[in-house]
C-alpha positions in Angstrom: 84.9 135.7 123.6 81.9 134.2 121.4 83.2 134.8 117.8 85.5 132.3 119.5 83.7 129.7 120.8 81.6 129.0 117.9 85.0 128.6 115.7 85.9 126.8 118.3 83.5 123.7 118.0 83.1 123.8 114.0 86.9 123.4 114.0 86.1 120.4 116.4 83.5 119.4 113.8 85.2 119.8 110.7 88.3 117.8 112.2 85.3 115.1 113.2 84.5 115.1 110.0 87.4 114.8 108.4 88.4 112.7 110.1 86.1 110.7 110.6 86.5 107.5 107.6 89.2 106.1 109.9 86.6 105.6 112.8 83.2 104.6 111.2 84.4 103.1 107.6 84.2 99.6 106.9 87.4 97.8 106.7 87.0 96.4 103.6 87.3 100.5 102.7 90.6 100.7 104.4 92.7 98.2 103.2 91.8 99.4 100.0 92.7 103.3 100.6 95.4 102.0 102.9 97.0 99.5 99.8 96.2 101.9 97.4 98.2 104.9 98.9 100.8 102.9 99.8 102.0 101.9 96.1 101.2 105.5 95.4 103.6 106.3 97.9 105.9 103.8 96.7 106.7 104.7 92.8 105.7 108.9 93.2 107.4 109.5 96.7 111.8 109.5 96.5 113.4 107.9 99.1 113.5 111.5 100.7 109.9 112.9 100.6 109.7 114.2 96.1 106.3 113.4 94.6 107.6 112.9 91.0 105.3 113.8 88.2 106.1 111.6 85.7 104.4 112.8 82.8 106.2 115.7 83.2 109.3 115.5 82.5 109.9 114.1 86.3 109.2 117.7 88.1 108.0 118.3 91.1 105.0 120.9 92.6 104.1 122.3 95.3 100.5 121.6 94.7 102.2 117.9 94.3 104.3 118.3 97.8 100.6 119.5 99.7 98.3 116.2 98.0 101.1 113.5 99.9 101.5 115.7 103.1 97.4 115.7 102.6 97.0 111.9 102.4 99.2 111.4 104.9 97.6 112.8 107.3 94.7 111.0 106.2 96.4 107.9 106.4 97.7 108.5 110.0 101.0 108.2 108.9 103.3 110.8 110.8 106.5 109.2 109.2 105.3 109.8 106.1 104.5 113.2 106.4 107.8 114.5 108.4 109.7 113.3 105.2 106.9 114.9 102.9 106.9 117.7 104.5 111.1 118.2 105.6 111.2 117.7 102.0 109.1 120.5 100.8 110.5 123.0 103.0 113.9 122.6 102.9 113.3 122.4 99.0 111.0 124.9 97.8 109.9 127.2 100.8 111.4 130.2 100.2 111.9 133.2 102.3 108.5 134.8 102.8 107.5 130.8 104.0 105.9 130.8 101.6 107.0 128.1 98.6 108.5 128.3 95.0 105.8 126.2 93.5 108.4 124.4 90.1 111.4 122.4 90.9 112.9 119.6 88.9 116.6 119.4 86.0 117.4 122.4 84.4 118.9 122.7 80.4 121.8 121.8 82.7 120.6 118.0 84.3 120.4 120.1 87.8 117.7 119.9 89.8 116.3 123.2 92.0 113.8 125.9 92.0 112.7 126.1 87.5 110.0 128.8 88.8 110.0 130.7 92.1 106.1 132.2 91.4 104.6 130.7 94.7 101.2 128.6 93.6 98.3 129.9 96.4 96.5 126.6 96.2 99.5 124.7 97.6 100.7 126.7 99.9 97.2 127.3 101.5 97.1 123.6 101.2 100.2 122.8 103.2 99.4 125.4 105.6 96.2 122.9 106.2 97.8 120.1 106.4 100.0 121.6 109.2 97.1 122.8 110.8 95.7 119.7 110.8 98.9 118.0 112.0 99.4 119.8 114.8 95.5 118.3 116.1 96.0 115.0 115.3 99.4 114.3 116.6 98.9 117.1 119.0 102.9 117.8 117.8 102.7 122.0 118.1 106.2 122.7 116.4 103.5 122.3 113.3 101.5 124.7 114.1 104.9 127.1 114.4 106.3 126.4 111.2 102.1 126.7 109.7 101.4 130.2 111.1 103.9 132.2 109.1 102.4 130.6 106.2 99.5 132.4 106.9 100.6 135.4 107.7 102.6 135.9 103.9 99.2 133.8 102.6 97.5 136.7 103.6 100.6 139.5 103.2 101.7 138.1 99.6 98.6 136.2 97.7 95.4 138.5 98.6 94.8 141.9 96.5 92.0 144.0 97.3 89.3 143.8 93.9 86.6 146.8 94.9 84.6 146.0 97.8 86.7 142.0 97.6 89.5 140.6 99.7 90.6 138.1 97.0 92.7 135.0 97.3 95.0 135.4 94.1 97.3 132.4 92.6 100.4 133.6 93.5 102.9 136.3 94.2 103.5 137.6 91.0 100.0 138.0 90.8 99.1 139.0 93.5 100.9 142.7 92.1 99.9 141.7 88.5 98.6 144.3 86.0 95.9 141.5 84.9 94.1 140.2 87.3 94.0 136.4 86.6 91.8 134.2 89.2 91.6 130.9 89.4 88.4 129.4 91.3 89.8 126.5 91.7 92.1 127.9 94.6 88.9 128.9 96.9 89.0 126.4 99.8 86.8 128.1 103.0 87.3 125.1 104.2 91.4 126.2 105.8 90.2 130.2 105.4 87.8 129.4 108.5 90.6 127.1 110.2 93.8 129.9 109.8 90.6 132.0 111.7 91.3 130.3 114.4 94.8 130.8 114.5 95.1 134.0 113.1 92.6 136.3 114.8 94.0 139.6 113.3 93.0 139.0 110.3 89.3 138.8 108.9 89.1 135.4 106.9 85.8 135.5 107.1 86.7 138.4 103.8 88.2 134.9 101.9 85.6 133.6 102.6 83.2 135.4 101.0 84.7 136.5 98.9 85.4 132.6 97.1 81.8 132.4 97.4 81.1 135.7 95.2 82.7 134.2 92.5 82.2 130.6 92.8 78.4 132.4 92.4 79.5 135.2 90.2 81.5 132.3 87.1 78.6 130.6 86.6 76.7 133.0 85.4 79.0 134.2 82.8 79.4 130.1 80.8 76.2 128.0 79.0 77.3 125.0 81.6 76.7 127.3 84.2 79.9 125.6 85.6 83.4 127.3 86.5 85.7 127.7 84.7 90.0 127.5 84.9 90.3 130.6 85.5 88.8 134.2 84.4 89.8 138.1 85.1 88.6 140.2 87.3 88.8 144.2 84.5 87.3 146.9 86.0 84.9 144.5 88.4 83.7 142.7 86.5 83.9 138.9 85.6 85.7 138.1 81.7 87.0 135.0 80.4 88.9 134.9 77.3 89.0 133.1 74.5 91.0 130.0 75.3 91.6 126.5 77.0 91.7 128.5 80.1 88.0 129.1 80.2 87.0 125.6 79.7 85.4 123.8 83.3 88.3 121.2 83.2 91.9 120.0 84.7 91.6 123.2 87.2 88.0 123.8 87.9 86.9 120.2 88.7 88.5 120.7 92.0 86.0 123.5 92.7 83.5 120.8 93.5 85.6 118.7 96.5 86.9 122.5 97.8 82.9 123.7 98.7 81.9 119.7 99.0 83.9 120.3 102.6 83.1 123.7 103.3 79.7 122.1 102.5 80.4 119.3 105.2 81.9 121.4 107.6 79.4 124.4 108.0 76.4 123.4 105.7 76.6 127.6 104.4 73.6 127.3 102.2 75.8 130.0 100.0 77.0 126.4 99.3 74.5 124.5 97.6 73.8 126.0 94.1 77.2 125.5 93.6 77.6 122.0 94.7 74.3 121.6 92.6 76.5 123.2 89.2 77.0 119.2 88.5 73.9 118.6 87.7 74.8 119.2 84.9 77.2 115.7 84.1 74.5 114.0 85.8 71.4 115.2 83.5 74.1 114.2 79.9 75.0 110.9 82.6 70.9 110.3 82.0 70.7 110.6 78.7 73.3 109.1 77.3 75.7 107.5 80.3 78.3 108.9 79.4 80.9 110.8 80.9 83.1 113.6 79.6 84.2 116.6 81.8 86.0 118.4 79.8 83.5 121.6 79.0 83.7 124.1 76.5 82.1 127.6 78.2 80.2 128.4 75.5 78.8 124.0 76.4 80.5 122.5 73.9 82.3 119.4 74.4 86.2 120.1 74.4 87.0 116.3 73.6 86.2 113.2 74.2 89.3 112.1 76.8 87.6 110.5 79.5 90.1 111.5 82.6 89.2 109.3 85.8 90.0 111.5 88.3 88.0 114.2 87.0 85.0 112.1 86.7 85.3 110.3 90.5 85.9 113.8 92.7 82.9 114.7 91.2 81.1 111.6 92.4 80.9 113.1 96.8 79.1 116.0 95.3 76.2 114.3 93.3 76.2 111.8 96.1 75.0 115.1 98.8 71.5 115.0 96.4 70.9 111.5 94.2 72.9 108.4 95.5 71.4 106.4 92.7 73.4 108.5 90.2 76.0 109.1 92.5 76.0 104.4 92.9 75.6 104.4 89.1 78.4 106.7 87.7 80.5 105.1 90.5 80.2 101.2 89.9 80.4 102.0 86.2 83.2 104.9 85.6 85.6 104.4 88.6 85.3 100.9 89.7 85.7 99.9 86.0 88.0 101.9 85.4 91.6 100.5 87.8 94.3 99.7 84.8 95.1 97.0 88.1 94.1 96.2 91.1 94.6 100.2 94.0 95.2 101.8 90.1 93.5 104.6 89.2 94.6 105.9 85.5 96.7 105.7 83.7 100.3 104.3 85.6 101.9 107.7 85.8 99.3 110.1 86.0 100.2 111.6 89.0 97.2 114.3 89.1 94.6 112.0 88.3 94.7 109.3 90.7 95.2 112.0 94.1 92.1 112.8 92.5 90.7 109.1 92.3 91.8 108.6 95.6 90.4 111.5 98.0 87.4 111.0 95.9 86.9 107.2 97.7 88.0 108.6 100.6 84.7 111.0 100.3 83.0 108.5 99.0 83.9 106.0 101.0 81.2 103.4 99.9 81.6 100.6 97.4 84.2 98.6 98.0 87.0 97.5 95.7 89.2 95.1 95.1 93.0 96.4 95.9 95.2 92.9 95.8 98.3 92.6 93.4 100.5 95.9 93.9 101.9 97.0 90.5 105.8 96.3 90.9 107.4 99.0 92.3 109.0 101.5 89.8 112.7 103.5 89.3 112.7 107.1 90.3 115.2 109.5 89.2 
């Protein structure tokens, strides 16, 4: 009973934090979030609720659908939430209640599932969004739909590795002889919420393994940053000689996920991981330039600048260095609009999501959000 009460209290605290900007944010910030949200919805969402990645041949991913569920939830837009959720479950949901990760046009020109394998990040984020929607809108149907997803995540997307129960990247990888891990899928705050509704399983095991591997992976790189992917062989972390061992496109999300858990729980295990972002603070203070693509040996992979990747670091940096966070934000984010309310390039759905969530979490400096771009034609 004590554990249950503690969990309930922690969930209430998390819900208050997660929705606090709606209550405490100034009106200008609300307008910016709402305007950029509406423009994104107009340009990347089909009329039936499909999120389209124009940079990759108009595909749709379970990740993209889950991001829109979270965004519509945070904007208190239940109509869009229902639309996106309806498309997702009607087109991507498998018999086991998880989601095929990739949908798009096949060689004959027909749209369909292109890869049946699941992606654990999309599954976790979708279940998490449904549980929060249940609480926010007092709709029991969302809870009923979330529970079988949670059960399947536990049963089909985890693997016992030595003493650790670990979230695997998907169903196929959970049984593959090659143990490959994507640390940016670890979501301790979501696992804690799952525990509230699933007392049969000990979701703290996934919280613990997430912090363990996020701590250990930083010891394997010259940057001390997490990697996009890593292998576990004979119980040991192994890095491949490839961009999979970089800190870049995937790994950037580690900071956002750990940041959310720390804001909810103040779990001390989060702080050393969040402090790894000092790597970028030191680079910034020296050169006033922010790149986010680094090889495990510490060398810069390239000088491409991804606005979303830079933006999502800033709430974390703001925990311990508000001055530098503000400098980065003003110089790199506010100045990097293609036009009002647009972060990154026109078609970069991923970067726009990272930037929007970063702005939501940071929520400090107002941005001019007027004159939206013309709505694009969708397939």
